[in-house]
BADOVEX-631774 format. One record per residue (C-alpha): residue number from 1; residue in three letters; x, y, z. Coordinates in steps of 0.1 Angstrom, whole numbers. Layout:
// BADOVEX-631774
<site seq="NUM" type="ALA" X="X" Y="Y" Z="Z"/>
...
***
This chain:
// BADOVEX-631774
<site seq="1" type="UNK" X="1584" Y="1202" Z="924"/>
<site seq="2" type="UNK" X="1610" Y="1181" Z="907"/>
<site seq="3" type="UNK" X="1585" Y="1172" Z="880"/>
<site seq="4" type="UNK" X="1584" Y="1207" Z="867"/>
<site seq="5" type="UNK" X="1622" Y="1206" Z="864"/>
<site seq="6" type="UNK" X="1620" Y="1175" Z="842"/>
<site seq="7" type="UNK" X="1593" Y="1190" Z="821"/>
<site seq="8" type="UNK" X="1614" Y="1221" Z="816"/>
<site seq="9" type="UNK" X="1645" Y="1201" Z="807"/>
<site seq="10" type="UNK" X="1625" Y="1181" Z="782"/>
<site seq="11" type="UNK" X="1612" Y="1212" Z="765"/>
<site seq="12" type="UNK" X="1649" Y="1223" Z="762"/>
<site seq="13" type="UNK" X="1658" Y="1190" Z="745"/>
<site seq="14" type="UNK" X="1678" Y="1176" Z="775"/>
<site seq="15" type="UNK" X="1686" Y="1139" Z="771"/>
<site seq="16" type="UNK" X="1682" Y="1116" Z="800"/>
<site seq="17" type="UNK" X="1712" Y="1115" Z="823"/>
<site seq="18" type="UNK" X="1721" Y="1108" Z="859"/>
<site seq="19" type="UNK" X="1701" Y="1138" Z="872"/>
<site seq="20" type="UNK" X="1670" Y="1129" Z="854"/>
<site seq="21" type="UNK" X="1673" Y="1093" Z="866"/>
<site seq="22" type="UNK" X="1676" Y="1105" Z="902"/>
<site seq="23" type="UNK" X="1647" Y="1128" Z="897"/>
<site seq="24" type="UNK" X="1625" Y="1100" Z="883"/>
<site seq="25" type="UNK" X="1633" Y="1078" Z="913"/>
<site seq="26" type="UNK" X="1624" Y="1107" Z="936"/>
<site seq="27" type="UNK" X="1591" Y="1114" Z="919"/>
<site seq="28" type="UNK" X="1582" Y="1077" Z="920"/>
<site seq="29" type="UNK" X="1591" Y="1075" Z="957"/>
<site seq="30" type="UNK" X="1568" Y="1104" Z="966"/>
<site seq="31" type="UNK" X="1536" Y="1088" Z="953"/>
<site seq="32" type="UNK" X="1510" Y="1086" Z="980"/>
<site seq="33" type="UNK" X="1493" Y="1053" Z="990"/>
<site seq="34" type="UNK" X="1461" Y="1064" Z="973"/>
<site seq="35" type="UNK" X="1480" Y="1067" Z="940"/>
<site seq="36" type="UNK" X="1482" Y="1105" Z="939"/>
<site seq="37" type="UNK" X="1512" Y="1128" Z="943"/>
<site seq="38" type="UNK" X="1511" Y="1155" Z="970"/>
<site seq="39" type="UNK" X="1506" Y="1191" Z="963"/>
<site seq="40" type="UNK" X="1536" Y="1206" Z="981"/>
<site seq="41" type="UNK" X="1541" Y="1243" Z="972"/>
<site seq="42" type="UNK" X="1506" Y="1256" Z="965"/>
<site seq="43" type="UNK" X="1516" Y="1279" Z="936"/>
<site seq="44" type="UNK" X="1484" Y="1286" Z="917"/>
<site seq="45" type="UNK" X="1477" Y="1282" Z="889"/>
<site seq="46" type="UNK" X="1506" Y="1257" Z="882"/>
<site seq="47" type="UNK" X="1501" Y="1236" Z="913"/>
<site seq="48" type="UNK" X="1472" Y="1240" Z="936"/>
<site seq="49" type="UNK" X="1458" Y="1205" Z="943"/>
<site seq="50" type="UNK" X="1467" Y="1168" Z="943"/>
<site seq="51" type="UNK" X="1451" Y="1166" Z="909"/>
<site seq="52" type="UNK" X="1475" Y="1191" Z="893"/>
<site seq="53" type="UNK" X="1505" Y="1176" Z="912"/>
<site seq="54" type="UNK" X="1496" Y="1141" Z="900"/>
<site seq="55" type="UNK" X="1492" Y="1152" Z="864"/>
<site seq="56" type="UNK" X="1526" Y="1169" Z="864"/>
<site seq="57" type="UNK" X="1543" Y="1139" Z="881"/>
<site seq="58" type="UNK" X="1528" Y="1115" Z="855"/>
<site seq="59" type="UNK" X="1540" Y="1138" Z="827"/>
<site seq="60" type="UNK" X="1575" Y="1138" Z="841"/>
<site seq="61" type="UNK" X="1575" Y="1100" Z="844"/>
<site seq="62" type="UNK" X="1564" Y="1097" Z="808"/>
<site seq="63" type="UNK" X="1591" Y="1120" Z="796"/>
<site seq="64" type="UNK" X="1621" Y="1105" Z="816"/>
<site seq="65" type="UNK" X="1611" Y="1071" Z="829"/>
<site seq="66" type="UNK" X="1639" Y="1048" Z="820"/>
<site seq="67" type="UNK" X="1637" Y="1013" Z="805"/>
<site seq="68" type="UNK" X="1648" Y="994" Z="836"/>
<site seq="69" type="UNK" X="1619" Y="1009" Z="856"/>
<site seq="70" type="UNK" X="1593" Y="1008" Z="828"/>
<site seq="71" type="UNK" X="1572" Y="981" Z="845"/>
<site seq="72" type="UNK" X="1571" Y="998" Z="879"/>
<site seq="73" type="UNK" X="1565" Y="1033" Z="865"/>
<site seq="74" type="UNK" X="1536" Y="1020" Z="844"/>
<site seq="75" type="UNK" X="1522" Y="1005" Z="876"/>
<site seq="76" type="UNK" X="1527" Y="1039" Z="894"/>
<site seq="77" type="UNK" X="1508" Y="1057" Z="868"/>
<site seq="78" type="UNK" X="1480" Y="1031" Z="866"/>
<site seq="79" type="UNK" X="1476" Y="1035" Z="904"/>
<site seq="80" type="UNK" X="1467" Y="1071" Z="901"/>
<site seq="81" type="UNK" X="1434" Y="1077" Z="919"/>
<site seq="82" type="UNK" X="1403" Y="1062" Z="902"/>
<site seq="83" type="UNK" X="1384" Y="1087" Z="882"/>
<site seq="84" type="UNK" X="1413" Y="1110" Z="881"/>
<site seq="85" type="UNK" X="1410" Y="1117" Z="844"/>
<site seq="86" type="UNK" X="1373" Y="1125" Z="848"/>
<site seq="87" type="UNK" X="1377" Y="1152" Z="875"/>
<site seq="88" type="UNK" X="1373" Y="1188" Z="866"/>
<site seq="89" type="UNK" X="1389" Y="1219" Z="882"/>
<site seq="90" type="UNK" X="1379" Y="1227" Z="917"/>
<site seq="91" type="UNK" X="1351" Y="1251" Z="922"/>
***
């Protein structure tokens, strides 16, 4: 998932650039209508559910969201599924 790429770049100290802007637009565009982001690759333990995919997408948006999209990205994050922060790991 592109979100992991941005998290990795951030940990290496990469400044925002054209690539990160494109990646942020892509991540924002893949948000589902229920507010979550889809689990695409099924690579446990890093990504195994919509909950983990959503958490990683939100982190990437926080790291590289750019000022001109700040309002819409904040809305994207606020529209994550209700109770998302209260859910525990699947059993």
